VMD Tcl script that draws the C-alpha trace (Angstrom):
set ca {
  {-20.54 -33.96 3.26}
  {-17.46 -32.89 1.31}
  {-19.53 -32.73 -1.87}
  {-22.03 -30.42 -0.18}
  {-19.41 -27.89 0.93}
  {-17.13 -28.23 -2.08}
  {-18.83 -25.53 -4.21}
  {-18.75 -23.10 -1.26}
  {-15.10 -23.83 -0.61}
  {-14.31 -23.25 -4.27}
  {-16.10 -19.87 -4.21}
  {-14.21 -18.93 -1.05}
  {-10.95 -19.89 -2.74}
  {-11.73 -17.72 -5.77}
  {-12.69 -14.79 -3.56}
  {-9.43 -15.23 -1.65}
  {-7.51 -15.11 -4.93}
  {-9.49 -12.04 -5.98}
  {-8.52 -10.35 -2.70}
  {-4.89 -11.41 -3.29}
  {-4.66 -13.01 0.14}
  {-2.09 -15.40 -1.33}
  {0.14 -12.41 -2.11}
  {0.37 -10.35 1.08}
  {2.93 -7.84 -0.23}
  {0.22 -5.19 -0.66}
  {-0.96 -5.71 2.90}
  {2.59 -5.27 4.18}
  {3.26 -2.14 2.13}
  {0.11 -0.59 3.57}
  {0.82 -1.92 7.05}
  {4.27 -0.40 7.59}
  {3.39 3.31 7.27}
  {0.27 2.66 9.34}
  {2.46 1.27 12.11}
  {4.95 4.11 11.70}
  {2.13 6.57 12.32}
  {0.62 4.69 15.26}
  {3.99 4.35 17.01}
  {4.97 7.97 16.43}
  {1.56 9.29 17.46}
  {1.51 7.23 20.66}
  {5.16 7.47 21.63}
  {5.49 3.73 21.20}
  {2.37 2.78 23.18}
  {-0.60 2.61 20.80}
  {-4.05 2.06 22.23}
  {-4.82 -1.70 21.90}
  {-8.27 -1.10 20.38}
  {-6.91 1.42 17.88}
  {-4.09 -0.95 16.94}
  {-6.49 -3.87 16.45}
  {-8.90 -1.82 14.33}
  {-6.10 -0.54 12.10}
  {-4.51 -3.97 11.68}
  {-7.83 -5.45 10.58}
  {-8.56 -2.38 8.48}
  {-5.30 -2.74 6.58}
  {-6.19 -6.30 5.54}
  {-9.79 -5.43 4.68}
  {-9.09 -2.27 2.69}
  {-6.17 -3.71 0.78}
  {-8.36 -6.70 -0.09}
  {-11.18 -4.38 -1.14}
  {-8.73 -2.40 -3.27}
  {-7.61 -5.56 -5.07}
  {-11.21 -6.55 -5.76}
  {-12.21 -3.19 -7.25}
  {-8.91 -3.05 -9.15}
  {-9.67 -6.33 -10.90}
  {-13.23 -5.16 -11.58}
  {-11.91 -1.97 -13.17}
  {-9.27 -3.89 -15.17}
  {-11.56 -6.72 -16.29}
  {-11.19 -5.70 -19.96}
  {-7.42 -5.16 -19.69}
  {-6.26 -8.13 -17.62}
  {-6.92 -10.80 -20.30}
  {-4.37 -9.01 -22.52}
  {-1.55 -8.76 -19.96}
  {0.58 -11.87 -19.47}
  {0.88 -11.40 -15.70}
  {-2.87 -11.00 -15.11}
  {-4.63 -13.37 -17.49}
  {-5.39 -15.90 -14.76}
  {-7.01 -13.48 -12.31}
  {-10.49 -14.70 -11.28}
  {-12.50 -12.08 -13.19}
  {-10.25 -12.09 -16.26}
  {-10.46 -15.90 -16.39}
  {-14.25 -15.86 -15.97}
  {-14.30 -17.69 -12.64}
  {-15.82 -14.72 -10.75}
  {-18.42 -12.42 -12.29}
  {-18.11 -8.60 -12.16}
  {-21.32 -8.48 -10.11}
  {-19.87 -10.87 -7.54}
  {-16.75 -8.70 -7.33}
  {-18.78 -5.55 -6.63}
  {-20.75 -7.38 -3.95}
  {-17.55 -8.62 -2.32}
  {-16.08 -5.09 -2.42}
  {-19.19 -3.72 -0.69}
  {-19.08 -6.41 2.01}
  {-15.40 -5.73 2.75}
  {-16.03 -1.97 2.99}
  {-19.02 -2.46 5.31}
  {-16.97 -4.69 7.63}
  {-14.17 -2.12 7.66}
  {-16.64 0.67 8.43}
  {-18.17 -1.31 11.29}
  {-14.66 -1.62 12.75}
  {-14.04 2.14 12.39}
  {-17.29 2.79 14.25}
  {-15.47 1.60 17.37}
  {-13.34 4.77 17.18}
  {-14.08 8.50 17.56}
  {-16.18 10.62 15.18}
  {-13.14 12.42 13.76}
  {-11.58 9.14 12.63}
  {-14.94 7.89 11.33}
  {-15.19 11.01 9.18}
  {-11.69 10.47 7.82}
  {-12.63 6.93 6.78}
  {-14.91 8.28 4.03}
  {-12.07 9.71 1.91}
  {-10.19 6.46 2.51}
  {-12.96 4.44 0.86}
  {-13.32 6.95 -1.99}
  {-9.59 6.82 -2.69}
  {-9.54 3.02 -2.65}
  {-12.59 2.76 -4.91}
  {-11.46 5.33 -7.48}
  {-7.73 4.54 -7.71}
  {-8.02 1.65 -10.22}
  {-9.75 3.92 -12.76}
  {-7.00 6.57 -12.70}
  {-4.74 4.65 -15.08}
  {-7.25 5.40 -17.86}
  {-7.03 9.16 -17.47}
  {-3.60 10.07 -16.10}
  {-0.01 8.88 -16.16}
  {0.15 9.50 -12.42}
  {-1.90 6.66 -10.88}
  {1.09 5.82 -8.67}
  {0.69 9.21 -6.94}
  {-2.99 8.46 -6.41}
  {-2.09 5.06 -4.94}
  {0.34 6.82 -2.63}
  {-2.45 9.09 -1.41}
  {-4.72 6.07 -0.86}
  {-2.06 4.18 1.11}
  {-0.88 7.30 2.90}
  {-4.34 8.24 4.13}
  {-3.89 5.68 6.91}
  {-1.34 8.08 8.44}
  {-3.65 11.01 9.30}
  {-6.32 8.50 10.30}
  {-3.89 6.84 12.72}
  {-2.95 10.18 14.28}
  {-6.60 11.16 14.57}
  {-7.53 7.87 16.22}
  {-4.59 7.96 18.62}
  {-4.43 11.67 19.52}
  {-7.68 13.25 18.31}
  {-5.76 15.62 16.00}
  {-3.56 15.67 12.90}
  {-0.35 17.59 13.64}
  {2.00 18.82 10.87}
  {4.33 15.85 11.39}
  {1.49 13.56 10.30}
  {1.25 15.33 6.95}
  {5.01 15.06 6.48}
  {4.72 11.32 7.14}
  {1.80 11.20 4.70}
  {4.04 12.81 2.06}
  {6.83 10.33 2.76}
  {4.38 7.44 2.37}
  {3.03 8.90 -0.89}
  {6.51 9.29 -2.39}
  {7.54 5.83 -1.22}
  {4.50 4.38 -3.02}
  {5.43 6.30 -6.17}
  {8.92 4.76 -6.03}
  {7.91 1.14 -5.45}
  {4.82 1.18 -7.65}
  {6.82 2.63 -10.53}
  {9.16 -0.35 -10.13}
  {6.07 -2.55 -10.31}
  {4.78 -0.67 -13.39}
  {8.14 -1.21 -15.12}
  {7.29 -4.90 -15.22}
  {4.11 -4.26 -17.26}
  {5.33 -1.30 -19.30}
  {5.39 -3.10 -22.66}
  {1.91 -4.58 -22.20}
  {0.52 -1.28 -20.89}
  {1.77 0.58 -23.95}
  {-0.04 -1.91 -26.20}
  {-3.41 -1.67 -24.43}
  {-3.33 2.02 -23.57}
  {-2.92 1.84 -19.78}
  {-1.05 4.83 -18.30}
  {1.61 4.77 -15.58}
  {4.58 6.70 -14.22}
  {6.86 4.03 -15.72}
  {5.62 5.12 -19.16}
  {5.62 8.83 -18.30}
  {9.15 8.83 -16.85}
  {10.57 6.77 -19.73}
  {14.37 6.64 -19.67}
  {14.37 8.86 -16.58}
  {12.52 6.24 -14.54}
  {15.50 5.14 -12.42}
  {16.57 8.73 -11.74}
  {13.10 9.85 -10.66}
  {12.68 6.74 -8.51}
  {16.01 7.60 -6.88}
  {14.86 11.17 -6.23}
  {11.66 9.87 -4.64}
  {13.63 7.43 -2.49}
  {15.96 10.21 -1.37}
  {13.03 12.48 -0.52}
  {11.41 9.73 1.56}
  {14.58 9.15 3.56}
  {15.13 12.91 4.00}
  {11.60 13.37 5.34}
  {11.96 10.43 7.71}
  {15.28 11.84 8.88}
  {13.64 15.21 9.51}
  {10.83 13.55 11.45}
  {13.37 11.73 13.59}
  {15.18 14.96 14.41}
  {11.92 16.80 15.11}
  {10.63 14.01 17.36}
  {13.93 13.58 19.18}
  {14.35 9.96 18.15}
  {17.55 8.08 18.86}
  {20.13 5.57 17.66}
  {17.84 2.64 16.82}
  {15.65 4.80 14.57}
  {18.65 6.09 12.65}
  {20.01 2.58 12.28}
  {16.65 1.69 10.74}
  {17.01 4.61 8.31}
  {20.55 3.52 7.43}
  {19.21 0.06 6.63}
  {16.48 1.65 4.50}
  {19.15 3.63 2.65}
  {21.09 0.45 1.94}
  {17.96 -1.27 0.68}
  {17.18 1.71 -1.57}
  {20.64 1.43 -3.14}
  {20.10 -2.31 -3.60}
  {16.79 -1.64 -5.33}
  {18.50 0.79 -7.70}
  {20.98 -1.95 -8.59}
  {18.11 -4.35 -9.26}
  {16.33 -2.00 -11.68}
  {19.55 -0.82 -13.33}
  {18.95 -2.76 -16.57}
  {15.14 -2.67 -16.33}
  {14.92 -6.45 -16.37}
  {11.30 -7.31 -15.56}
  {12.05 -10.01 -13.01}
  {14.58 -7.81 -11.20}
  {12.18 -4.84 -11.23}
  {9.62 -7.06 -9.55}
  {12.23 -8.16 -7.00}
  {12.97 -4.49 -6.28}
  {9.26 -3.86 -5.73}
  {9.02 -6.78 -3.29}
  {12.16 -5.65 -1.47}
  {10.32 -2.54 -0.29}
  {8.63 -4.71 2.32}
  {11.99 -4.98 4.09}
  {12.56 -1.24 3.79}
  {9.25 -0.53 5.53}
  {9.99 -3.17 8.14}
  {13.45 -1.72 8.83}
  {12.02 1.73 9.53}
  {9.36 0.27 11.82}
  {11.84 -1.93 13.67}
  {13.98 1.13 14.30}
  {10.95 2.98 15.67}
  {9.86 0.01 17.75}
  {13.24 -0.37 19.43}
  {13.79 3.36 19.82}
  {10.45 3.87 21.55}
  {10.56 0.60 23.50}
  {10.08 1.49 27.19}
  {12.89 -0.80 28.36}
  {15.65 0.85 26.28}
}
mol new
graphics top color blue
foreach p $ca { graphics top sphere $p radius 0.5 }
foreach p [lrange $ca 0 end-1] q [lrange $ca 1 end] { graphics top cylinder $p $q radius 0.2 }
display resetview
């Protein structure tokens, strides 16, 4: 019996690796601003169906993004030390299989969105287009990190639309904060691959910013915190939220210390540390809007 299912289990394992399910950092970085938006839009009481759809959507769309990213980078990944063992680069999954898997993930995500209102369904179309086109941007522009920020940030207006039926100005400010946050942490990530990217012709903000990379990352981090502070004041949030922002500020300083000498391992640690920054902001929101406080 084991021999019968073994090939299927091996394919499932390779597809899981292709979707990066073993590395959930991307899911978490997409999850936190989605939860920020849902909690702010609902006053701390998101609709259970909306919450469930968005939680599943985060996993599905991040997985789909990883699949199409590896498809787009199939000629680059064999030449980058960090990516040589990815399933497509190593020849364990074919490009055609990857496209089929991407389509299946998008269809499942769309079926989930169909449980929501027409406005949110309409907003899901740009979300798919952003996710599908992002991996190709690094060929044409040094600003793919901004495009990634737009792709990740699009969950914010969608969350407001699903929860309230509208997209108020505060949602677009939160979208901007999410975009700039992605620019900061994905530039840290791109600093890890900068040498390899220069050799193979891949573009990134890490290459564009050059010796100003740490300064521009710091400016982006400051802008994110300033926007979140402004949102807190506008929404009348309280002590717990601002404690969350203070924690995020401390983590931003820590990340700057990590990338100070541009050591690849420490730059990657700084990138990963952004999970805790996003969690700190959400925890502050969660406690501040908790009905029993």
